[in-house]
C-alpha positions in Angstrom: 71.7 111.5 124.3 72.6 111.7 127.4 75.5 109.5 128.9 73.6 108.1 131.4 71.0 106.9 128.9 73.5 105.6 126.4 75.0 102.9 128.9 71.8 102.2 130.1 71.0 101.3 126.7 74.2 99.0 126.4 73.3 97.4 129.0 69.9 96.5 128.4 69.5 96.8 125.1 72.5 95.2 123.2 72.5 91.4 122.7 75.9 89.6 122.6 77.8 92.7 124.1 80.9 91.0 123.5 80.6 91.5 120.1 80.4 95.4 120.5 82.0 96.5 123.2 84.9 95.7 126.1 85.2 96.9 129.0 89.1 98.5 129.2 91.0 100.0 131.6 88.0 101.1 133.7 86.8 102.3 130.2 84.5 101.1 127.8 85.5 100.1 124.5 82.6 100.6 121.7 83.4 99.1 118.2 82.8 101.8 115.6 80.7 98.7 113.4 78.5 98.8 115.6 77.9 102.6 116.7 74.7 102.3 113.7 73.0 99.1 115.4 73.6 101.4 119.6 72.1 103.9 117.8 69.0 101.7 116.8 68.6 100.6 119.9 68.7 103.7 121.5 65.9 105.5 119.0 63.6 102.1 119.7 63.9 102.7 123.2 62.8 106.6 122.8 59.4 105.0 120.7 61.0 105.6 117.7 60.7 101.5 116.2 61.9 102.8 112.1 63.3 105.9 113.0 64.9 107.5 109.6 68.5 108.0 108.5 68.6 111.3 110.0 67.7 110.3 113.5 70.1 107.3 113.0 72.7 109.6 111.9 72.0 112.3 114.6 71.8 109.0 117.3 75.0 108.1 116.1 76.5 111.9 116.5 75.3 112.0 120.1 77.8 108.9 121.1 80.5 110.7 120.3 80.0 113.6 121.7 79.0 110.9 124.7 82.5 109.7 123.6 85.9 110.4 125.3 88.8 112.1 122.8 88.8 111.3 119.2 89.1 107.5 117.6 91.0 104.8 119.0 91.9 101.3 118.1 92.4 98.3 119.9 94.5 95.9 119.3 93.4 91.4 119.8 96.2 89.3 118.4 95.9 89.6 114.8 92.7 91.8 115.0 92.3 95.3 115.2 88.7 97.4 116.5 88.3 101.1 115.8 86.1 102.8 118.6 85.7 105.2 120.8 86.0 104.9 125.0 83.0 106.1 126.9 84.5 106.3 130.9 83.0 104.2 133.3 82.0 107.1 136.4 81.2 104.6 139.3 81.8 101.1 141.0 77.8 100.6 140.6 78.6 100.9 136.6 81.7 99.0 136.5 79.6 96.2 138.1 76.9 96.2 135.4 79.3 96.3 132.6 81.0 93.4 134.2 78.5 91.1 134.7 78.2 91.0 131.1 82.0 91.7 129.9 85.4 90.3 130.8 87.1 93.5 132.6 90.9 93.3 130.4 93.5 95.5 130.5 95.0 96.3 127.0 96.3 99.7 125.2 94.2 101.7 123.4 96.2 103.4 120.7 94.8 107.0 119.1 94.3 107.1 116.2 95.3 110.6 115.3 99.3 110.0 115.2 98.6 106.4 114.1 97.4 103.9 111.2 97.1 100.6 112.0 98.0 98.1 109.3 94.5 95.9 109.7 92.3 99.4 109.7 89.3 97.3 109.9 87.9 100.8 107.7 90.1 100.0 105.4 90.1 96.0 105.1 86.4 96.7 103.6 87.4 99.7 101.1 88.3 98.6 98.0 91.6 99.7 96.0 93.5 100.6 99.5 96.4 98.9 100.1 98.0 99.4 103.7 101.8 99.1 104.3 102.3 96.8 101.0 106.4 97.3 101.5 108.7 98.6 103.8 108.8 102.5 104.1 105.2 102.7 102.6 102.3 103.5 104.0 99.7 102.6 101.5 99.4 101.4 97.5 95.7 102.9 96.2 94.1 102.2 92.9 92.6 105.1 91.8 90.3 104.7 88.0 92.8 101.6 87.5 95.5 103.5 88.0 98.3 102.6 90.9 99.5 104.9 93.5 102.4 104.0 96.2 102.2 106.6 99.0 106.3 106.4 100.6 105.7 107.2 104.8 107.2 110.7 104.2 105.7 111.8 102.0 101.9 110.8 103.9 103.2 112.7 107.0 104.5 115.8 105.0 100.6 115.6 103.6 99.7 115.1 106.7 101.1 118.2 108.7 100.4 120.3 105.1 97.0 119.0 105.4 96.2 120.2 109.1 97.3 123.5 108.6 94.9 123.7 105.4 91.9 125.3 106.1 90.7 125.5 102.8 91.5 121.7 102.6 89.5 120.7 106.1 86.7 123.0 105.0 86.2 121.0 101.5 86.4 118.1 103.2 84.3 119.1 106.1 87.0 117.2 108.9 89.4 118.3 111.2 91.5 115.9 109.7 92.3 114.5 113.2 93.1 111.1 112.5 95.7 109.6 109.9 93.1 107.4 108.8 91.1 110.7 107.4 94.3 112.1 106.1 94.8 109.1 103.7 91.3 108.7 102.3 91.7 112.7 101.9 94.7 111.7 100.2 92.8 109.1 98.1 90.5 112.1 96.9 92.3 114.1 96.1 94.5 111.8 93.6 91.2 111.1 91.8 90.8 114.5 90.7 94.3 115.3 89.4 95.7 117.1 86.6 99.0 117.2 84.5 100.7 120.9 84.8 101.8 121.3 81.6 103.5 124.6 81.9 106.7 124.4 83.9 106.2 127.5 85.4 103.3 126.6 87.3 105.0 123.8 89.2 106.2 124.9 93.1 110.0 125.8 93.0 110.2 123.6 96.2 109.5 120.0 94.4 110.5 120.6 90.8 113.6 118.3 89.3 113.8 117.4 85.6 112.9 113.6 85.9 109.6 113.6 86.9 105.4 114.2 86.3 103.6 116.5 87.8 100.1 117.0 88.7 97.3 119.3 90.6 94.0 119.1 92.1 91.8 120.2 89.8 87.7 119.7 89.8 85.6 120.7 86.8 83.4 123.3 87.6 84.2 123.1 90.9 86.2 124.7 93.9 90.3 123.4 93.4 92.9 123.2 95.8 96.8 124.0 95.2 97.5 120.5 95.9 100.6 119.9 93.5 102.1 115.9 93.4 105.6 114.8 92.0 105.2 111.0 90.7 107.4 108.9 88.8 106.3 105.3 87.9 103.4 105.4 90.2 105.3 106.4 93.3 104.3 110.0 94.8 107.8 111.4 95.9 106.4 114.6 97.0 103.3 116.6 98.0 103.7 120.3 98.1 100.2 122.9 99.3 101.0 126.0 97.4 99.3 128.4 99.5 101.4 131.5 97.2 98.6 129.9 94.5 95.8 129.5 96.6 95.7 133.1 97.6 96.2 134.3 93.7 93.4 132.2 92.5 91.2 133.7 95.1 92.0 137.2 94.1 91.7 136.4 90.4 87.9 135.0 91.0 87.4 137.7 93.3 88.2 140.5 90.9 85.8 138.4 88.4 82.9 138.7 90.8 83.4 142.7 91.0 
């Protein structure tokens, strides 16, 4: 799917375009929830009337490749869209879209270092509440247990996770948006066990009035994430790279 083919599909095929896109600051903002619809239209224009799920997935990836930069927010009043932008490269393209969309001036906010309180992805996600109180990023409910994530702890997790190649590899993501980082944190918290031996706790988070947990996957690959949790509040999170290296060496010795 080339950029021109994608734009032609949007101009000629998308019904009620105002529900799927905005013409904003010389860019076409495509709503994330509309990617599947646009991908299906593109496949149909290519003669595939009943595209497979794999074909739709590939077409959606082509939309992402054709866009500029990563995921963004577009705020409209109390609402918020998430999506990607396509550059408008000529006056002709601009005029064709202006026949169907009103040109507006709005701030497009990159998702890399920002998490909008009304991110549509989390509005549809059960067990996730954003910014439940001042100084907290999220309240996550997993297996009937609630975890409160302070903003400072979340920021620390983002920094460590983006530096952790094994974490990025396990979740098949560059963790390029705060949204993806929060989803990753929730998945890690969904697979933790209590650390029973104090000598196994990283000294950077050790105190005497907390319970400690580490990432654990039955018969699977474990990452050295440690969590200091007290009364449901995640007070600290540490990626202990030294412990990870020890585990890798153990696995190598087992193989040999």
